[in-house]
TORVODREN-138789 format. One record per residue: x, y, z of N, C-alpha, C in turn. Coordinates in Angstrom, 1 decimal. Atoms other than C-alpha are relative to their C-alpha. Example, Ala and Ser with C-alpha at 12.3 -4.5 7.8 and 13.67 -1.06 7.14 Angstrom:
2
<rec n_X="0.9" n_Y="-1.2" n_Z="0.0" ca_X="12.3" ca_Y="-4.5" ca_Z="7.8" c_X="0.9" c_Y="1.2" c_Z="0.0"/>
<rec n_X="-0.9" n_Y="-1.1" n_Z="0.0" ca_X="13.7" ca_Y="-1.1" ca_Z="7.1" c_X="-0.8" c_Y="1.1" c_Z="0.8"/>
% end
This chain:
155
<rec n_X="0.8" n_Y="-1.2" n_Z="0.0" ca_X="0.0" ca_Y="0.0" ca_Z="0.0" c_X="0.9" c_Y="1.3" c_Z="0.0"/>
<rec n_X="-0.9" n_Y="-1.1" n_Z="0.1" ca_X="3.0" ca_Y="2.3" ca_Z="0.3" c_X="0.1" c_Y="0.6" c_Z="-1.4"/>
<rec n_X="-0.1" n_Y="-0.5" n_Z="1.4" ca_X="3.2" ca_Y="2.5" ca_Z="-3.5" c_X="-1.3" c_Y="0.7" c_Z="-0.3"/>
<rec n_X="1.2" n_Y="-0.7" n_Z="0.2" ca_X="-0.5" ca_Y="3.4" ca_Z="-3.6" c_X="-0.1" c_Y="1.4" c_Z="0.6"/>
<rec n_X="0.0" n_Y="-1.3" n_Z="-0.7" ca_X="0.0" ca_Y="6.2" ca_Z="-1.1" c_X="0.9" c_Y="1.0" c_Z="-0.8"/>
<rec n_X="-0.9" n_Y="-0.9" n_Z="0.8" ca_X="3.0" ca_Y="7.6" ca_Z="-3.2" c_X="-0.7" c_Y="0.4" c_Z="-1.3"/>
<rec n_X="0.7" n_Y="-0.3" n_Z="1.3" ca_X="1.0" ca_Y="7.3" ca_Z="-6.4" c_X="-1.1" c_Y="1.0" c_Z="0.2"/>
<rec n_X="1.1" n_Y="-0.9" n_Z="-0.3" ca_X="-2.0" ca_Y="9.1" ca_Z="-4.9" c_X="0.6" c_Y="1.4" c_Z="0.3"/>
<rec n_X="-0.6" n_Y="-1.3" n_Z="-0.3" ca_X="0.2" ca_Y="11.9" ca_Z="-3.5" c_X="0.6" c_Y="0.7" c_Z="-1.3"/>
<rec n_X="-0.6" n_Y="-0.5" n_Z="1.3" ca_X="2.0" ca_Y="12.3" ca_Z="-6.9" c_X="-1.2" c_Y="0.5" c_Z="-0.9"/>
<rec n_X="1.1" n_Y="-0.4" n_Z="0.9" ca_X="-1.3" ca_Y="12.4" ca_Z="-8.8" c_X="-0.7" c_Y="1.3" c_Z="0.5"/>
<rec n_X="0.5" n_Y="-1.2" n_Z="-0.6" ca_X="-2.7" ca_Y="15.0" ca_Z="-6.4" c_X="0.8" c_Y="1.2" c_Z="-0.3"/>
<rec n_X="-1.0" n_Y="-1.0" n_Z="0.3" ca_X="0.4" ca_Y="17.1" ca_Z="-6.8" c_X="0.0" c_Y="0.5" c_Z="-1.4"/>
<rec n_X="0.0" n_Y="-0.3" n_Z="1.4" ca_X="0.4" ca_Y="16.9" ca_Z="-10.6" c_X="-1.3" c_Y="0.7" c_Z="-0.4"/>
<rec n_X="1.3" n_Y="-0.6" n_Z="0.3" ca_X="-3.3" ca_Y="17.8" ca_Z="-10.8" c_X="0.1" c_Y="1.5" c_Z="0.5"/>
<rec n_X="-0.1" n_Y="-1.4" n_Z="-0.5" ca_X="-2.7" ca_Y="20.9" ca_Z="-8.6" c_X="0.9" c_Y="0.9" c_Z="-0.9"/>
<rec n_X="-0.9" n_Y="-0.8" n_Z="0.9" ca_X="0.3" ca_Y="22.0" ca_Z="-10.7" c_X="-0.6" c_Y="0.3" c_Z="-1.4"/>
<rec n_X="0.7" n_Y="-0.2" n_Z="1.3" ca_X="-1.7" ca_Y="21.5" ca_Z="-13.9" c_X="-1.0" c_Y="1.1" c_Z="0.0"/>
<rec n_X="1.0" n_Y="-1.0" n_Z="-0.1" ca_X="-4.5" ca_Y="23.7" ca_Z="-12.7" c_X="0.7" c_Y="1.4" c_Z="0.2"/>
<rec n_X="-0.7" n_Y="-1.3" n_Z="-0.2" ca_X="-2.1" ca_Y="26.4" ca_Z="-11.5" c_X="0.6" c_Y="0.6" c_Z="-1.2"/>
<rec n_X="-0.7" n_Y="-0.5" n_Z="1.2" ca_X="-0.2" ca_Y="26.7" ca_Z="-14.8" c_X="-0.8" c_Y="-0.1" c_Z="-1.3"/>
<rec n_X="0.7" n_Y="0.1" n_Z="1.3" ca_X="-3.0" ca_Y="26.1" ca_Z="-17.3" c_X="-1.0" c_Y="1.1" c_Z="-0.2"/>
<rec n_X="0.9" n_Y="-1.2" n_Z="0.2" ca_X="-5.0" ca_Y="29.3" ca_Z="-16.7" c_X="0.5" c_Y="1.0" c_Z="-1.0"/>
<rec n_X="-0.3" n_Y="-1.1" n_Z="0.9" ca_X="-5.1" ca_Y="31.9" ca_Z="-19.4" c_X="0.1" c_Y="1.3" c_Z="0.8"/>
<rec n_X="-0.2" n_Y="-1.3" n_Z="-0.7" ca_X="-3.9" ca_Y="35.3" ca_Z="-18.2" c_X="-1.0" c_Y="1.0" c_Z="-0.6"/>
<rec n_X="1.0" n_Y="-1.0" n_Z="0.4" ca_X="-6.7" ca_Y="37.9" ca_Z="-18.3" c_X="0.1" c_Y="1.2" c_Z="1.0"/>
<rec n_X="0.1" n_Y="-1.1" n_Z="-1.0" ca_X="-7.4" ca_Y="41.2" ca_Z="-16.6" c_X="-0.7" c_Y="-0.5" c_Z="1.2"/>
<rec n_X="0.6" n_Y="0.5" n_Z="-1.2" ca_X="-8.2" ca_Y="40.4" ca_Z="-13.0" c_X="-1.4" c_Y="0.6" c_Z="0.3"/>
<rec n_X="1.3" n_Y="-0.6" n_Z="-0.2" ca_X="-11.3" ca_Y="42.6" ca_Z="-13.2" c_X="-1.1" c_Y="-0.6" c_Z="-0.9"/>
<rec n_X="1.0" n_Y="0.6" n_Z="0.9" ca_X="-13.0" ca_Y="40.3" ca_Z="-15.8" c_X="-1.0" c_Y="-0.8" c_Z="0.8"/>
<rec n_X="1.0" n_Y="0.6" n_Z="-0.7" ca_X="-16.3" ca_Y="38.8" ca_Z="-14.8" c_X="0.2" c_Y="-1.5" c_Z="0.4"/>
<rec n_X="-0.3" n_Y="1.4" n_Z="-0.2" ca_X="-15.0" ca_Y="35.2" ca_Z="-15.0" c_X="1.0" c_Y="-0.3" c_Z="1.1"/>
<rec n_X="-1.0" n_Y="0.2" n_Z="-1.1" ca_X="-12.5" ca_Y="35.8" ca_Z="-12.2" c_X="-0.6" c_Y="0.1" c_Z="1.4"/>
<rec n_X="0.7" n_Y="-0.2" n_Z="-1.2" ca_X="-15.1" ca_Y="36.0" ca_Z="-9.5" c_X="-0.5" c_Y="-1.2" c_Z="0.8"/>
<rec n_X="0.5" n_Y="1.1" n_Z="-0.7" ca_X="-15.6" ca_Y="32.5" ca_Z="-8.3" c_X="0.5" c_Y="-0.1" c_Z="1.4"/>
<rec n_X="-0.4" n_Y="0.3" n_Z="-1.4" ca_X="-15.5" ca_Y="31.6" ca_Z="-4.6" c_X="-0.4" c_Y="-1.5" c_Z="0.3"/>
<rec n_X="0.3" n_Y="1.4" n_Z="-0.3" ca_X="-15.4" ca_Y="28.0" ca_Z="-3.2" c_X="-0.1" c_Y="-0.2" c_Z="1.5"/>
<rec n_X="0.1" n_Y="0.5" n_Z="-1.4" ca_X="-16.5" ca_Y="26.3" ca_Z="0.0" c_X="0.0" c_Y="-1.5" c_Z="-0.1"/>
<rec n_X="0.0" n_Y="1.4" n_Z="0.0" ca_X="-15.6" ca_Y="22.7" ca_Z="0.7" c_X="-0.1" c_Y="-0.5" c_Z="1.4"/>
<rec n_X="0.2" n_Y="0.6" n_Z="-1.4" ca_X="-16.8" ca_Y="20.7" ca_Z="3.7" c_X="0.3" c_Y="-1.5" c_Z="-0.1"/>
<rec n_X="-0.5" n_Y="1.4" n_Z="-0.1" ca_X="-15.1" ca_Y="17.4" ca_Z="4.5" c_X="-0.2" c_Y="-0.5" c_Z="1.4"/>
<rec n_X="0.2" n_Y="0.6" n_Z="-1.3" ca_X="-16.2" ca_Y="15.1" ca_Z="7.3" c_X="0.5" c_Y="-1.5" c_Z="-0.1"/>
<rec n_X="-0.4" n_Y="1.4" n_Z="-0.2" ca_X="-14.4" ca_Y="11.9" ca_Z="8.3" c_X="-0.6" c_Y="-0.5" c_Z="1.3"/>
<rec n_X="0.6" n_Y="0.6" n_Z="-1.2" ca_X="-16.2" ca_Y="9.6" ca_Z="10.8" c_X="1.0" c_Y="-0.2" c_Z="1.1"/>
<rec n_X="-0.9" n_Y="0.2" n_Z="-1.1" ca_X="-14.8" ca_Y="9.0" ca_Z="14.2" c_X="0.7" c_Y="-1.3" c_Z="0.0"/>
<rec n_X="-0.7" n_Y="1.3" n_Z="0.2" ca_X="-13.7" ca_Y="5.5" ca_Z="13.0" c_X="1.3" c_Y="0.2" c_Z="-0.7"/>
<rec n_X="-1.2" n_Y="-0.2" n_Z="0.7" ca_X="-10.9" ca_Y="7.2" ca_Z="11.1" c_X="1.1" c_Y="0.2" c_Z="1.1"/>
<rec n_X="-1.1" n_Y="0.0" n_Z="-1.0" ca_X="-7.7" ca_Y="6.5" ca_Z="13.2" c_X="1.3" c_Y="-0.2" c_Z="-0.7"/>
<rec n_X="-1.4" n_Y="0.1" n_Z="0.5" ca_X="-4.1" ca_Y="7.1" ca_Z="12.2" c_X="0.7" c_Y="-1.2" c_Z="0.6"/>
<rec n_X="-0.7" n_Y="1.1" n_Z="-0.7" ca_X="-3.0" ca_Y="4.5" ca_Z="14.7" c_X="-0.4" c_Y="-1.4" c_Z="-0.7"/>
<rec n_X="0.4" n_Y="1.2" n_Z="0.8" ca_X="-4.9" ca_Y="1.8" ca_Z="12.6" c_X="0.6" c_Y="0.0" c_Z="-1.4"/>
<rec n_X="-0.5" n_Y="-0.1" n_Z="1.3" ca_X="-3.1" ca_Y="2.9" ca_Z="9.5" c_X="-0.9" c_Y="0.6" c_Z="-1.0"/>
<rec n_X="0.9" n_Y="-0.7" n_Z="1.0" ca_X="-6.0" ca_Y="4.9" ca_Z="8.0" c_X="0.8" c_Y="1.1" c_Z="-0.6"/>
<rec n_X="-0.7" n_Y="-1.0" n_Z="0.8" ca_X="-4.9" ca_Y="7.4" ca_Z="5.4" c_X="-1.1" c_Y="0.9" c_Z="-0.7"/>
<rec n_X="0.8" n_Y="-0.9" n_Z="0.7" ca_X="-6.6" ca_Y="10.5" ca_Z="4.0" c_X="0.8" c_Y="1.2" c_Z="-0.4"/>
<rec n_X="-0.8" n_Y="-1.1" n_Z="0.5" ca_X="-5.3" ca_Y="13.3" ca_Z="1.8" c_X="-0.9" c_Y="1.0" c_Z="-0.8"/>
<rec n_X="0.7" n_Y="-1.0" n_Z="0.7" ca_X="-6.6" ca_Y="16.6" ca_Z="0.5" c_X="1.0" c_Y="0.9" c_Z="-0.7"/>
<rec n_X="-0.8" n_Y="-1.0" n_Z="0.7" ca_X="-4.9" ca_Y="18.8" ca_Z="-2.1" c_X="-0.9" c_Y="0.9" c_Z="-0.8"/>
<rec n_X="0.9" n_Y="-1.0" n_Z="0.5" ca_X="-6.5" ca_Y="22.0" ca_Z="-3.2" c_X="0.8" c_Y="1.1" c_Z="-0.6"/>
<rec n_X="-0.7" n_Y="-1.2" n_Z="0.6" ca_X="-5.2" ca_Y="24.7" ca_Z="-5.6" c_X="-0.9" c_Y="0.7" c_Z="-0.9"/>
<rec n_X="0.8" n_Y="-0.9" n_Z="0.9" ca_X="-6.7" ca_Y="27.6" ca_Z="-7.5" c_X="0.9" c_Y="1.2" c_Z="-0.4"/>
<rec n_X="-0.7" n_Y="-1.2" n_Z="0.4" ca_X="-5.4" ca_Y="30.5" ca_Z="-9.4" c_X="-0.9" c_Y="1.1" c_Z="-0.6"/>
<rec n_X="0.7" n_Y="-1.1" n_Z="0.6" ca_X="-6.5" ca_Y="33.9" ca_Z="-10.5" c_X="0.3" c_Y="0.1" c_Z="-1.5"/>
<rec n_X="-0.2" n_Y="-0.2" n_Z="1.4" ca_X="-6.6" ca_Y="35.1" ca_Z="-14.1" c_X="1.4" c_Y="0.5" c_Z="-0.3"/>
<rec n_X="-1.4" n_Y="-0.5" n_Z="0.2" ca_X="-3.2" ca_Y="36.7" ca_Z="-13.7" c_X="1.0" c_Y="-1.1" c_Z="0.3"/>
<rec n_X="-0.9" n_Y="1.1" n_Z="-0.3" ca_X="-1.7" ca_Y="33.3" ca_Z="-12.7" c_X="0.4" c_Y="-0.1" c_Z="1.5"/>
<rec n_X="-0.3" n_Y="0.1" n_Z="-1.4" ca_X="-1.3" ca_Y="34.1" ca_Z="-9.0" c_X="-0.9" c_Y="-1.0" c_Z="0.7"/>
<rec n_X="0.7" n_Y="1.0" n_Z="-0.7" ca_X="-2.4" ca_Y="31.5" ca_Z="-6.5" c_X="-1.0" c_Y="0.6" c_Z="1.0"/>
<rec n_X="1.0" n_Y="-0.4" n_Z="-1.0" ca_X="-5.3" ca_Y="31.7" ca_Z="-4.1" c_X="0.3" c_Y="-0.6" c_Z="1.4"/>
<rec n_X="-0.2" n_Y="0.5" n_Z="-1.4" ca_X="-5.0" ca_Y="31.4" ca_Z="-0.3" c_X="-1.4" c_Y="-0.5" c_Z="0.4"/>
<rec n_X="1.2" n_Y="0.7" n_Z="-0.5" ca_X="-7.5" ca_Y="29.4" ca_Z="1.7" c_X="-0.2" c_Y="0.2" c_Z="1.5"/>
<rec n_X="0.4" n_Y="0.0" n_Z="-1.4" ca_X="-9.3" ca_Y="29.6" ca_Z="5.0" c_X="-0.4" c_Y="-1.4" c_Z="0.4"/>
<rec n_X="0.3" n_Y="1.3" n_Z="-0.5" ca_X="-9.3" ca_Y="26.3" ca_Z="6.9" c_X="-0.6" c_Y="0.2" c_Z="1.4"/>
<rec n_X="0.7" n_Y="-0.2" n_Z="-1.3" ca_X="-11.9" ca_Y="26.4" ca_Z="9.7" c_X="0.2" c_Y="1.5" c_Z="0.5"/>
<rec n_X="-0.1" n_Y="-1.4" n_Z="-0.3" ca_X="-11.6" ca_Y="30.2" ca_Z="9.5" c_X="1.4" c_Y="0.6" c_Z="0.1"/>
<rec n_X="-1.4" n_Y="-0.4" n_Z="-0.1" ca_X="-7.7" ca_Y="30.3" ca_Z="9.7" c_X="0.6" c_Y="0.1" c_Z="-1.4"/>
<rec n_X="-0.6" n_Y="-0.3" n_Z="1.3" ca_X="-5.9" ca_Y="31.8" ca_Z="6.7" c_X="1.2" c_Y="-0.9" c_Z="-0.1"/>
<rec n_X="-1.2" n_Y="0.8" n_Z="0.3" ca_X="-3.4" ca_Y="29.4" ca_Z="5.1" c_X="0.5" c_Y="0.5" c_Z="-1.4"/>
<rec n_X="-0.6" n_Y="-0.5" n_Z="1.3" ca_X="-1.1" ca_Y="30.8" ca_Z="2.4" c_X="0.9" c_Y="-1.0" c_Z="-0.6"/>
<rec n_X="-0.8" n_Y="0.9" n_Z="0.8" ca_X="0.7" ca_Y="28.9" ca_Z="-0.3" c_X="-0.5" c_Y="-0.3" c_Z="-1.3"/>
<rec n_X="0.4" n_Y="0.4" n_Z="1.4" ca_X="0.6" ca_Y="27.6" ca_Z="-3.8" c_X="-1.1" c_Y="-1.0" c_Z="0.0"/>
<rec n_X="1.1" n_Y="1.0" n_Z="-0.1" ca_X="-1.6" ca_Y="24.7" ca_Z="-2.8" c_X="-0.2" c_Y="-0.3" c_Z="1.5"/>
<rec n_X="0.4" n_Y="0.4" n_Z="-1.3" ca_X="-3.4" ca_Y="23.6" ca_Z="0.3" c_X="0.1" c_Y="-1.6" c_Z="0.1"/>
<rec n_X="-0.1" n_Y="1.4" n_Z="-0.2" ca_X="-2.5" ca_Y="20.1" ca_Z="1.6" c_X="-0.3" c_Y="-0.3" c_Z="1.5"/>
<rec n_X="0.4" n_Y="0.5" n_Z="-1.3" ca_X="-4.2" ca_Y="18.4" ca_Z="4.5" c_X="0.1" c_Y="-1.5" c_Z="0.0"/>
<rec n_X="-0.2" n_Y="1.4" n_Z="0.0" ca_X="-3.7" ca_Y="14.9" ca_Z="5.6" c_X="-0.5" c_Y="-0.7" c_Z="1.2"/>
<rec n_X="0.5" n_Y="0.9" n_Z="-1.1" ca_X="-4.2" ca_Y="12.1" ca_Z="8.1" c_X="0.0" c_Y="0.7" c_Z="1.3"/>
<rec n_X="-0.1" n_Y="-0.7" n_Z="-1.4" ca_X="-3.0" ca_Y="14.2" ca_Z="11.1" c_X="-1.2" c_Y="1.0" c_Z="0.2"/>
<rec n_X="1.0" n_Y="-0.9" n_Z="-0.1" ca_X="-5.6" ca_Y="16.8" ca_Z="10.3" c_X="-1.4" c_Y="-0.6" c_Z="0.3"/>
<rec n_X="1.3" n_Y="0.7" n_Z="-0.2" ca_X="-8.5" ca_Y="14.3" ca_Z="10.4" c_X="0.0" c_Y="-1.1" c_Z="1.0"/>
<rec n_X="-0.1" n_Y="1.1" n_Z="-0.9" ca_X="-7.3" ca_Y="11.9" ca_Z="13.0" c_X="-1.1" c_Y="0.0" c_Z="1.1"/>
<rec n_X="1.1" n_Y="0.1" n_Z="-0.9" ca_X="-10.2" ca_Y="10.7" ca_Z="15.2" c_X="-1.3" c_Y="0.4" c_Z="-0.5"/>
<rec n_X="1.3" n_Y="-0.5" n_Z="0.6" ca_X="-12.8" ca_Y="12.0" ca_Z="12.8" c_X="-0.2" c_Y="1.4" c_Z="0.2"/>
<rec n_X="0.2" n_Y="-1.4" n_Z="-0.1" ca_X="-13.3" ca_Y="15.6" ca_Z="12.1" c_X="-0.8" c_Y="0.5" c_Z="-1.2"/>
<rec n_X="0.5" n_Y="-0.8" n_Z="1.1" ca_X="-15.2" ca_Y="18.1" ca_Z="10.0" c_X="0.8" c_Y="1.2" c_Z="-0.2"/>
<rec n_X="-0.8" n_Y="-1.2" n_Z="0.3" ca_X="-13.1" ca_Y="20.7" ca_Z="8.2" c_X="-0.7" c_Y="0.7" c_Z="-1.1"/>
<rec n_X="0.6" n_Y="-0.9" n_Z="1.0" ca_X="-14.5" ca_Y="23.6" ca_Z="6.3" c_X="1.1" c_Y="0.9" c_Z="-0.7"/>
<rec n_X="-1.0" n_Y="-0.7" n_Z="0.7" ca_X="-12.3" ca_Y="25.1" ca_Z="3.6" c_X="-0.7" c_Y="1.0" c_Z="-0.9"/>
<rec n_X="0.6" n_Y="-1.0" n_Z="0.8" ca_X="-13.1" ca_Y="28.4" ca_Z="1.9" c_X="1.1" c_Y="0.8" c_Z="-0.7"/>
<rec n_X="-1.0" n_Y="-0.8" n_Z="0.7" ca_X="-11.3" ca_Y="30.4" ca_Z="-0.8" c_X="0.0" c_Y="1.4" c_Z="0.7"/>
<rec n_X="-0.1" n_Y="-1.3" n_Z="-0.6" ca_X="-9.9" ca_Y="33.6" ca_Z="0.7" c_X="-0.2" c_Y="1.1" c_Z="-1.1"/>
<rec n_X="0.2" n_Y="-0.9" n_Z="1.1" ca_X="-10.0" ca_Y="35.3" ca_Z="-2.7" c_X="-0.8" c_Y="-0.6" c_Z="-1.1"/>
<rec n_X="0.6" n_Y="0.5" n_Z="1.2" ca_X="-11.9" ca_Y="35.0" ca_Z="-5.9" c_X="1.0" c_Y="-0.6" c_Z="-0.9"/>
<rec n_X="-1.0" n_Y="0.7" n_Z="0.9" ca_X="-10.3" ca_Y="32.7" ca_Z="-8.5" c_X="-0.7" c_Y="-0.3" c_Z="-1.3"/>
<rec n_X="0.4" n_Y="0.3" n_Z="1.4" ca_X="-10.5" ca_Y="31.7" ca_Z="-12.2" c_X="-0.3" c_Y="-1.5" c_Z="-0.1"/>
<rec n_X="0.1" n_Y="1.5" n_Z="0.1" ca_X="-9.9" ca_Y="27.9" ca_Z="-12.0" c_X="0.7" c_Y="-0.6" c_Z="1.1"/>
<rec n_X="-0.6" n_Y="0.8" n_Z="-1.1" ca_X="-9.0" ca_Y="25.3" ca_Z="-9.4" c_X="-0.4" c_Y="-1.4" c_Z="-0.1"/>
<rec n_X="0.3" n_Y="1.4" n_Z="-0.1" ca_X="-9.0" ca_Y="21.7" ca_Z="-8.5" c_X="0.1" c_Y="-0.5" c_Z="1.4"/>
<rec n_X="0.0" n_Y="0.7" n_Z="-1.3" ca_X="-9.7" ca_Y="19.6" ca_Z="-5.4" c_X="0.2" c_Y="-1.5" c_Z="-0.3"/>
<rec n_X="-0.3" n_Y="1.5" n_Z="0.1" ca_X="-8.3" ca_Y="16.1" ca_Z="-5.0" c_X="-0.1" c_Y="-0.5" c_Z="1.5"/>
<rec n_X="0.1" n_Y="0.6" n_Z="-1.3" ca_X="-9.4" ca_Y="14.0" ca_Z="-2.0" c_X="0.1" c_Y="-1.5" c_Z="-0.3"/>
<rec n_X="-0.1" n_Y="1.5" n_Z="0.1" ca_X="-8.6" ca_Y="10.3" ca_Z="-1.4" c_X="0.5" c_Y="-0.6" c_Z="1.3"/>
<rec n_X="-0.5" n_Y="0.7" n_Z="-1.2" ca_X="-7.8" ca_Y="7.7" ca_Z="1.2" c_X="-0.2" c_Y="-1.4" c_Z="-0.1"/>
<rec n_X="0.2" n_Y="1.5" n_Z="-0.1" ca_X="-7.7" ca_Y="4.1" ca_Z="2.2" c_X="0.1" c_Y="-0.4" c_Z="1.4"/>
<rec n_X="0.1" n_Y="0.7" n_Z="-1.3" ca_X="-8.1" ca_Y="1.8" ca_Z="5.2" c_X="1.0" c_Y="-1.1" c_Z="0.1"/>
<rec n_X="-0.9" n_Y="1.1" n_Z="-0.3" ca_X="-5.3" ca_Y="-0.4" ca_Z="6.5" c_X="-0.6" c_Y="-0.9" c_Z="1.2"/>
<rec n_X="0.5" n_Y="0.7" n_Z="-1.2" ca_X="-7.1" ca_Y="-1.4" ca_Z="9.8" c_X="-1.3" c_Y="-0.7" c_Z="-0.3"/>
<rec n_X="1.2" n_Y="0.9" n_Z="0.1" ca_X="-10.1" ca_Y="-3.5" ca_Z="10.5" c_X="-1.3" c_Y="0.8" c_Z="0.1"/>
<rec n_X="1.2" n_Y="-0.8" n_Z="-0.2" ca_X="-12.5" ca_Y="-0.6" ca_Z="11.1" c_X="-0.2" c_Y="1.0" c_Z="-1.1"/>
<rec n_X="0.3" n_Y="-0.9" n_Z="1.1" ca_X="-14.0" ca_Y="1.1" ca_Z="8.0" c_X="-0.4" c_Y="1.4" c_Z="0.5"/>
<rec n_X="0.4" n_Y="-1.4" n_Z="-0.4" ca_X="-14.5" ca_Y="4.9" ca_Z="8.1" c_X="-0.8" c_Y="0.5" c_Z="-1.2"/>
<rec n_X="0.9" n_Y="-0.7" n_Z="1.0" ca_X="-16.9" ca_Y="7.2" ca_Z="6.2" c_X="0.6" c_Y="1.4" c_Z="-0.3"/>
<rec n_X="-0.4" n_Y="-1.4" n_Z="0.5" ca_X="-15.9" ca_Y="10.3" ca_Z="4.1" c_X="-1.3" c_Y="0.6" c_Z="-0.6"/>
<rec n_X="1.2" n_Y="-0.7" n_Z="0.5" ca_X="-18.7" ca_Y="12.8" ca_Z="3.5" c_X="0.6" c_Y="1.4" c_Z="-0.5"/>
<rec n_X="-0.6" n_Y="-1.2" n_Z="0.6" ca_X="-17.9" ca_Y="15.7" ca_Z="1.1" c_X="-1.1" c_Y="0.8" c_Z="-0.6"/>
<rec n_X="0.9" n_Y="-0.9" n_Z="0.7" ca_X="-19.7" ca_Y="18.8" ca_Z="-0.2" c_X="0.9" c_Y="1.1" c_Z="-0.6"/>
<rec n_X="-0.8" n_Y="-1.1" n_Z="0.7" ca_X="-18.1" ca_Y="21.2" ca_Z="-2.8" c_X="-1.0" c_Y="1.0" c_Z="-0.6"/>
<rec n_X="0.9" n_Y="-1.0" n_Z="0.5" ca_X="-19.8" ca_Y="24.5" ca_Z="-3.5" c_X="0.9" c_Y="1.1" c_Z="-0.7"/>
<rec n_X="-0.6" n_Y="-1.1" n_Z="0.7" ca_X="-18.8" ca_Y="27.2" ca_Z="-6.0" c_X="-1.1" c_Y="1.1" c_Z="-0.2"/>
<rec n_X="0.9" n_Y="-1.2" n_Z="0.1" ca_X="-20.5" ca_Y="30.6" ca_Z="-5.7" c_X="-1.4" c_Y="-0.4" c_Z="0.6"/>
<rec n_X="1.2" n_Y="0.4" n_Z="-0.7" ca_X="-23.1" ca_Y="29.0" ca_Z="-3.3" c_X="-0.7" c_Y="-1.2" c_Z="-0.6"/>
<rec n_X="0.6" n_Y="1.1" n_Z="0.7" ca_X="-24.0" ca_Y="26.2" ca_Z="-5.8" c_X="0.7" c_Y="-1.3" c_Z="0.2"/>
<rec n_X="-0.7" n_Y="1.3" n_Z="-0.2" ca_X="-23.3" ca_Y="22.6" ca_Z="-4.9" c_X="0.3" c_Y="-0.6" c_Z="-1.4"/>
<rec n_X="-0.5" n_Y="0.6" n_Z="1.2" ca_X="-21.2" ca_Y="21.1" ca_Z="-7.7" c_X="0.4" c_Y="-1.5" c_Z="0.2"/>
<rec n_X="-0.3" n_Y="1.4" n_Z="-0.2" ca_X="-20.3" ca_Y="17.8" ca_Z="-6.1" c_X="-0.2" c_Y="-0.3" c_Z="1.5"/>
<rec n_X="0.1" n_Y="0.4" n_Z="-1.4" ca_X="-21.3" ca_Y="16.0" ca_Z="-2.9" c_X="-0.3" c_Y="-1.5" c_Z="0.0"/>
<rec n_X="0.2" n_Y="1.4" n_Z="-0.1" ca_X="-21.5" ca_Y="12.5" ca_Z="-1.6" c_X="0.6" c_Y="-0.5" c_Z="1.3"/>
<rec n_X="-0.5" n_Y="0.7" n_Z="-1.2" ca_X="-20.5" ca_Y="10.0" ca_Z="1.0" c_X="0.5" c_Y="-1.4" c_Z="-0.4"/>
<rec n_X="-0.6" n_Y="1.2" n_Z="0.4" ca_X="-18.2" ca_Y="7.0" ca_Z="0.7" c_X="0.4" c_Y="-0.8" c_Z="1.3"/>
<rec n_X="-0.4" n_Y="0.8" n_Z="-1.1" ca_X="-17.6" ca_Y="4.1" ca_Z="3.1" c_X="1.4" c_Y="-0.6" c_Z="-0.5"/>
<rec n_X="-1.4" n_Y="0.5" n_Z="0.4" ca_X="-13.8" ca_Y="3.2" ca_Z="3.0" c_X="0.3" c_Y="-1.2" c_Z="0.8"/>
<rec n_X="-0.3" n_Y="1.3" n_Z="-0.7" ca_X="-13.0" ca_Y="-0.4" ca_Z="3.8" c_X="1.4" c_Y="-0.5" c_Z="-0.4"/>
<rec n_X="-1.3" n_Y="0.6" n_Z="0.2" ca_X="-9.8" ca_Y="-2.4" ca_Z="4.0" c_X="0.0" c_Y="-0.7" c_Z="-1.4"/>
<rec n_X="-0.2" n_Y="0.6" n_Z="1.3" ca_X="-8.5" ca_Y="-3.6" ca_Z="0.6" c_X="-0.9" c_Y="0.4" c_Z="-1.1"/>
<rec n_X="0.9" n_Y="-0.5" n_Z="1.1" ca_X="-10.9" ca_Y="-1.5" ca_Z="-1.4" c_X="0.9" c_Y="0.2" c_Z="-1.2"/>
<rec n_X="-0.7" n_Y="-0.1" n_Z="1.3" ca_X="-9.9" ca_Y="-1.7" ca_Z="-5.0" c_X="-0.9" c_Y="0.5" c_Z="-1.1"/>
<rec n_X="-1.1" n_Y="-0.9" n_Z="-0.2" ca_X="-9.6" ca_Y="0.9" ca_Z="-6.4" c_X="-0.1" c_Y="0.8" c_Z="1.3"/>
<rec n_X="0.2" n_Y="-0.8" n_Z="-1.1" ca_X="-8.8" ca_Y="3.1" ca_Z="-3.5" c_X="-0.8" c_Y="1.2" c_Z="-0.3"/>
<rec n_X="0.9" n_Y="-1.2" n_Z="0.2" ca_X="-11.1" ca_Y="6.1" ca_Z="-2.9" c_X="0.8" c_Y="1.2" c_Z="-0.4"/>
<rec n_X="-0.6" n_Y="-1.3" n_Z="0.4" ca_X="-10.0" ca_Y="9.1" ca_Z="-4.9" c_X="-1.1" c_Y="0.8" c_Z="-0.8"/>
<rec n_X="0.9" n_Y="-0.9" n_Z="0.7" ca_X="-12.1" ca_Y="12.0" ca_Z="-6.2" c_X="0.6" c_Y="1.3" c_Z="-0.3"/>
<rec n_X="-0.5" n_Y="-1.3" n_Z="0.5" ca_X="-11.2" ca_Y="15.0" ca_Z="-8.3" c_X="-1.2" c_Y="0.9" c_Z="-0.4"/>
<rec n_X="1.1" n_Y="-1.0" n_Z="0.4" ca_X="-13.4" ca_Y="18.1" ca_Z="-8.7" c_X="0.7" c_Y="1.2" c_Z="-0.5"/>
<rec n_X="-0.4" n_Y="-1.2" n_Z="0.6" ca_X="-12.7" ca_Y="20.9" ca_Z="-11.0" c_X="-0.9" c_Y="1.2" c_Z="0.5"/>
<rec n_X="0.7" n_Y="-1.1" n_Z="-0.6" ca_X="-13.6" ca_Y="24.2" ca_Z="-9.4" c_X="-0.2" c_Y="1.1" c_Z="-1.1"/>
% end
């Protein structure tokens, strides 16, 4: 499963970089640069790092001028080219709300995880852009799930 973890992290990183560098440069005052996102992720209390459970979130977006967007994680501003949350952030089961701090032109969200232990956990997600739900669902993650849970959403 170590290989699956590395492959998943690589795929998430490549997707984030692709989104960041694929945007056309325009005037930042154009109407298409005004999107805002809100992502709500909940992992059930069965999610435990000690059992070998794994979950990863990679989120990136850019403005029309190519600059990156910062994010608010549970109201706390996080700066950087992309936002990365992982197993430690969700250990014991948590709900995390992520919101774009700025308007953006394009972005991508990658979430995924797997179960090594005997206790399955549940992932519930809701992705909103400009107040409209564009993706939502719930998945039960069990040991030896093939393929592992992975979801990509273009923002």
